[in-house]
ROKOL-52470 format. One record per residue (C-alpha): residue number from 1; residue in one letter; chain; z, x, y. Coordinates in steps of 0.25 Angstrom, whole numbers, plus 5000, padded with zeros to 4 digits. Layout:
<recs>
+-----+---------+--------+------+------+------+
| num | residuo | cadena |    Z |    X |    Y |
+-----+---------+--------+------+------+------+
| NUM |       A |      A |    Z |    X |    Y |
...
+-----+---------+--------+------+------+------+
</recs>
This chain:
<recs>
+-----+---------+--------+------+------+------+
| num | residuo | cadena |    Z |    X |    Y |
+-----+---------+--------+------+------+------+
|   1 |       M |      A | 4545 | 5613 | 5261 |
|   2 |       K |      A | 4534 | 5603 | 5264 |
|   3 |       W |      A | 4543 | 5591 | 5262 |
|   4 |       F |      A | 4554 | 5597 | 5271 |
|   5 |       G |      A | 4543 | 5599 | 5282 |
|   6 |       A |      A | 4539 | 5585 | 5279 |
|   7 |       L |      A | 4553 | 5580 | 5280 |
|   8 |       L |      A | 4555 | 5587 | 5293 |
|   9 |       I |      A | 4542 | 5581 | 5299 |
|  10 |       L |      A | 4546 | 5567 | 5295 |
|  11 |       L |      A | 4560 | 5569 | 5301 |
|  12 |       A |      A | 4555 | 5575 | 5314 |
|  13 |       T |      A | 4544 | 5564 | 5316 |
|  14 |       T |      A | 4554 | 5553 | 5312 |
|  15 |       W |      A | 4564 | 5558 | 5322 |
|  16 |       S |      A | 4554 | 5558 | 5333 |
|  17 |       G |      A | 4551 | 5544 | 5330 |
|  18 |       F |      A | 4566 | 5540 | 5330 |
|  19 |       E |      A | 4567 | 5548 | 5343 |
|  20 |       V |      A | 4556 | 5540 | 5350 |
|  21 |       A |      A | 4562 | 5527 | 5345 |
|  22 |       R |      A | 4576 | 5532 | 5350 |
|  23 |       Q |      A | 4570 | 5534 | 5364 |
|  24 |       L |      A | 4564 | 5520 | 5364 |
|  25 |       S |      A | 4577 | 5514 | 5360 |
|  26 |       E |      A | 4585 | 5522 | 5370 |
|  27 |       R |      A | 4577 | 5518 | 5382 |
|  28 |       P |      A | 4581 | 5504 | 5383 |
|  29 |       R |      A | 4596 | 5507 | 5380 |
|  30 |       Q |      A | 4596 | 5517 | 5392 |
|  31 |       L |      A | 4589 | 5507 | 5401 |
|  32 |       R |      A | 4600 | 5497 | 5398 |
|  33 |       Q |      A | 4610 | 5508 | 5401 |
|  34 |       L |      A | 4603 | 5511 | 5414 |
|  35 |       K |      A | 4603 | 5496 | 5418 |
|  36 |       V |      A | 4618 | 5495 | 5415 |
|  37 |       A |      A | 4621 | 5508 | 5423 |
|  38 |       L |      A | 4613 | 5502 | 5435 |
|  39 |       Q |      A | 4621 | 5488 | 5433 |
|  40 |       A |      A | 4634 | 5496 | 5433 |
|  41 |       L |      A | 4630 | 5504 | 5445 |
|  42 |       E |      A | 4627 | 5491 | 5452 |
|  43 |       A |      A | 4641 | 5485 | 5449 |
|  44 |       E |      A | 4647 | 5498 | 5454 |
|  45 |       I |      A | 4639 | 5497 | 5467 |
|  46 |       M |      A | 4640 | 5482 | 5469 |
|  47 |       Y |      A | 4654 | 5478 | 5464 |
|  48 |       G |      A | 4662 | 5491 | 5464 |
|  49 |       H |      A | 4656 | 5496 | 5477 |
|  50 |       T |      A | 4657 | 5510 | 5471 |
|  51 |       P |      A | 4650 | 5522 | 5477 |
|  52 |       L |      A | 4638 | 5527 | 5470 |
|  53 |       T |      A | 4644 | 5540 | 5465 |
|  54 |       E |      A | 4656 | 5532 | 5459 |
|  55 |       A |      A | 4648 | 5522 | 5453 |
|  56 |       S |      A | 4639 | 5532 | 5447 |
|  57 |       L |      A | 4651 | 5539 | 5441 |
|  58 |       H |      A | 4657 | 5526 | 5435 |
|  59 |       L |      A | 4643 | 5523 | 5429 |
|  60 |       A |      A | 4642 | 5538 | 5423 |
|  61 |       R |      A | 4656 | 5535 | 5416 |
|  62 |       Q |      A | 4651 | 5521 | 5410 |
|  63 |       L |      A | 4637 | 5525 | 5406 |
|  64 |       A |      A | 4631 | 5532 | 5394 |
|  65 |       F |      A | 4623 | 5545 | 5394 |
|  66 |       P |      A | 4613 | 5547 | 5401 |
|  67 |       F |      A | 4616 | 5537 | 5412 |
|  68 |       S |      A | 4630 | 5541 | 5413 |
|  69 |       H |      A | 4625 | 5555 | 5416 |
|  70 |       L |      A | 4615 | 5549 | 5427 |
|  71 |       F |      A | 4626 | 5543 | 5435 |
|  72 |       E |      A | 4635 | 5555 | 5433 |
|  73 |       R |      A | 4625 | 5564 | 5439 |
|  74 |       F |      A | 4622 | 5554 | 5450 |
|  75 |       A |      A | 4636 | 5553 | 5454 |
|  76 |       E |      A | 4637 | 5568 | 5454 |
|  77 |       K |      A | 4625 | 5570 | 5463 |
|  78 |       L |      A | 4631 | 5559 | 5472 |
|  79 |       N |      A | 4644 | 5567 | 5473 |
|  80 |       I |      A | 4637 | 5580 | 5476 |
|  81 |       G |      A | 4630 | 5573 | 5487 |
|  82 |       E |      A | 4619 | 5583 | 5488 |
|  83 |       T |      A | 4608 | 5572 | 5486 |
|  84 |       N |      A | 4606 | 5558 | 5490 |
|  85 |       V |      A | 4608 | 5546 | 5480 |
|  86 |       C |      A | 4593 | 5545 | 5476 |
|  87 |       E |      A | 4592 | 5559 | 5473 |
|  88 |       A |      A | 4605 | 5560 | 5465 |
|  89 |       W |      A | 4600 | 5548 | 5457 |
|  90 |       E |      A | 4587 | 5554 | 5454 |
|  91 |       E |      A | 4592 | 5567 | 5450 |
|  92 |       S |      A | 4602 | 5561 | 5441 |
|  93 |       L |      A | 4591 | 5552 | 5435 |
|  94 |       R |      A | 4582 | 5564 | 5432 |
|  95 |       A |      A | 4594 | 5572 | 5426 |
|  96 |       I |      A | 4597 | 5562 | 5415 |
|  97 |       W |      A | 4583 | 5555 | 5413 |
|  98 |       R |      A | 4578 | 5565 | 5402 |
|  99 |       T |      A | 4590 | 5560 | 5394 |
| 100 |       T |      A | 4586 | 5546 | 5394 |
| 101 |       A |      A | 4576 | 5538 | 5387 |
| 102 |       L |      A | 4571 | 5531 | 5399 |
| 103 |       K |      A | 4557 | 5532 | 5405 |
| 104 |       Q |      A | 4551 | 5536 | 5419 |
| 105 |       A |      A | 4551 | 5521 | 5423 |
| 106 |       E |      A | 4566 | 5520 | 5422 |
| 107 |       F |      A | 4567 | 5533 | 5429 |
| 108 |       E |      A | 4559 | 5528 | 5441 |
| 109 |       V |      A | 4567 | 5515 | 5441 |
| 110 |       M |      A | 4580 | 5523 | 5442 |
| 111 |       K |      A | 4575 | 5533 | 5452 |
| 112 |       Q |      A | 4571 | 5521 | 5461 |
| 113 |       F |      A | 4584 | 5515 | 5459 |
| 114 |       G |      A | 4591 | 5528 | 5463 |
| 115 |       E |      A | 4582 | 5528 | 5476 |
| 116 |       T |      A | 4589 | 5515 | 5480 |
| 117 |       L |      A | 4603 | 5519 | 5475 |
| 118 |       G |      A | 4613 | 5520 | 5487 |
| 119 |       Q |      A | 4603 | 5516 | 5497 |
| 120 |       Y |      A | 4606 | 5502 | 5499 |
| 121 |       D |      A | 4618 | 5493 | 5500 |
| 122 |       R |      A | 4624 | 5487 | 5488 |
| 123 |       I |      A | 4616 | 5474 | 5487 |
| 124 |       A |      A | 4603 | 5482 | 5489 |
| 125 |       Q |      A | 4608 | 5492 | 5478 |
| 126 |       Q |      A | 4611 | 5481 | 5469 |
| 127 |       K |      A | 4596 | 5476 | 5471 |
| 128 |       Q |      A | 4591 | 5490 | 5468 |
| 129 |       I |      A | 4599 | 5491 | 5455 |
| 130 |       A |      A | 4594 | 5477 | 5451 |
| 131 |       L |      A | 4580 | 5482 | 5453 |
| 132 |       A |      A | 4582 | 5494 | 5445 |
| 133 |       L |      A | 4588 | 5486 | 5434 |
| 134 |       I |      A | 4576 | 5477 | 5434 |
| 135 |       H |      A | 4567 | 5489 | 5432 |
| 136 |       L |      A | 4576 | 5494 | 5421 |
| 137 |       D |      A | 4575 | 5481 | 5414 |
| 138 |       R |      A | 4560 | 5481 | 5414 |
| 139 |       E |      A | 4561 | 5495 | 5408 |
| 140 |       E |      A | 4571 | 5491 | 5398 |
| 141 |       Q |      A | 4562 | 5480 | 5393 |
| 142 |       D |      A | 4550 | 5490 | 5392 |
| 143 |       A |      A | 4559 | 5500 | 5384 |
| 144 |       L |      A | 4564 | 5489 | 5375 |
| 145 |       D |      A | 4550 | 5484 | 5372 |
| 146 |       K |      A | 4546 | 5499 | 5369 |
| 147 |       K |      A | 4558 | 5501 | 5360 |
| 148 |       M |      A | 4554 | 5488 | 5352 |
| 149 |       R |      A | 4540 | 5492 | 5351 |
| 150 |       Y |      A | 4541 | 5507 | 5348 |
| 151 |       E |      A | 4554 | 5511 | 5342 |
| 152 |       K |      A | 4552 | 5507 | 5328 |
| 153 |       M |      A | 4537 | 5513 | 5329 |
| 154 |       A |      A | 4542 | 5526 | 5334 |
| 155 |       K |      A | 4552 | 5528 | 5322 |
| 156 |       S |      A | 4541 | 5524 | 5312 |
| 157 |       L |      A | 4531 | 5532 | 5319 |
| 158 |       G |      A | 4539 | 5545 | 5319 |
| 159 |       F |      A | 4541 | 5543 | 5304 |
| 160 |       L |      A | 4527 | 5540 | 5301 |
| 161 |       V |      A | 4521 | 5552 | 5309 |
| 162 |       G |      A | 4530 | 5561 | 5301 |
| 163 |       L |      A | 4525 | 5555 | 5288 |
| 164 |       L |      A | 4510 | 5557 | 5294 |
| 165 |       L |      A | 4513 | 5571 | 5297 |
| 166 |       I |      A | 4519 | 5574 | 5283 |
| 167 |       I |      A | 4507 | 5568 | 5277 |
| 168 |       L |      A | 4497 | 5576 | 5285 |
| 169 |       L |      A | 4505 | 5589 | 5283 |
| 170 |       I |      A | 4507 | 5587 | 5268 |
+-----+---------+--------+------+------+------+
</recs>
C-alpha cells in the first residue's frame, strides 16, 4: 500500500511538472497564432475591403481554437449590435482568455488593439495592427526565452519534488 501511495505521489508531481512545461511551450505557439490572425485581419481589411463582421467570420473559420472562438464571438456581438466595436472585442477577449496560455501583458496589447479597431480609416488601422504585431513579437521573444530556460527544469522539478516527498514520507 505504501508503494502504491508513493507511485501516486510521483505520478501527480511529475504530471504537474509536465503541465507547467506544457503551458510554457503553449504560450509562444498561441502568440504565433494570434499574430497570424492579426495579419489575416489586416489582409481582409486592406485588400479585401471586407466589413469587420464578415472578416471576423472568415477568420473564425480559418483559425484553431481558442482564437476561432474569439473571432466567432466578436462577429456575433457585432451582428447583434447592442455594443460598440471596442466593447464587443473586450467581451470576446475576456470570454476566451482563460482557455489560453497567454499572460496579462498580451491581454493588454489585445485590449488596446480592440480600442482602435474600427475607429480609423484603413491606412491608420493597418498601422494599429502593425503596432500590435510589434508588441506581440516582443512578448513572443519573451515567451520563447522562458520556454528555453524553464521547460526542461519544470519537467525535472516535478519528478524530483515527487521523489523528495516519497523519501520524506517513507
